[in-house]
C-alpha positions, 0 to 999 in steps of 0.5 A: 088363662094362667095368671102370672104371679111375681113377688114385688121384691124381685123388681130390684134393678132400677132402670131408666126408660128412654125414647129417641128424639130426632131432629134434622141436622141440616144436611138431609139427615138427622141427629138422635138424642135419647130422653128419659121417660121414666125411672122404674124397677124391673126384674132382668133375666138373661136368656141367651148369648149369640156371637157373630164374626165379621169384618175381622171382629166378633160381636156378642149380643145378649138377650134378656127378658125384662119384667116390669109393672104395666105401663101403656107407654112402653114400645119396641124401639125404646130402650132401658138403661142401667149404668153403662148397659143399654137394653134395646126393647125388641118386643113388649107383651102383657104377660097374662093379659091382666095389665099387671106386668109387661115382659120386654124382650131386650137385646144388649150389644157386647161392650 
């Protein structure tokens, strides 16, 4: 097993970890409200960009690897927010199985 070493000084991006809370809207649907779970520091690394075209418009999606200190409450479907940027968490992995770091694969829609 290869241990992952990350200099703690690289966790420079302050992010808000959020999860969705849903409530019935009275018409058979629901409303969605995002609530902050924690404020944390992470390393955000861009991985790639994909562009799709449809319905007369282009939609760009960027993927990022976001590394943070281990937390047992981070799940796919949550999001990380920094300023006006929203990173939807797609996958979460304990990078080296030591419960020191989590690597989140996140998707950011173009703005």
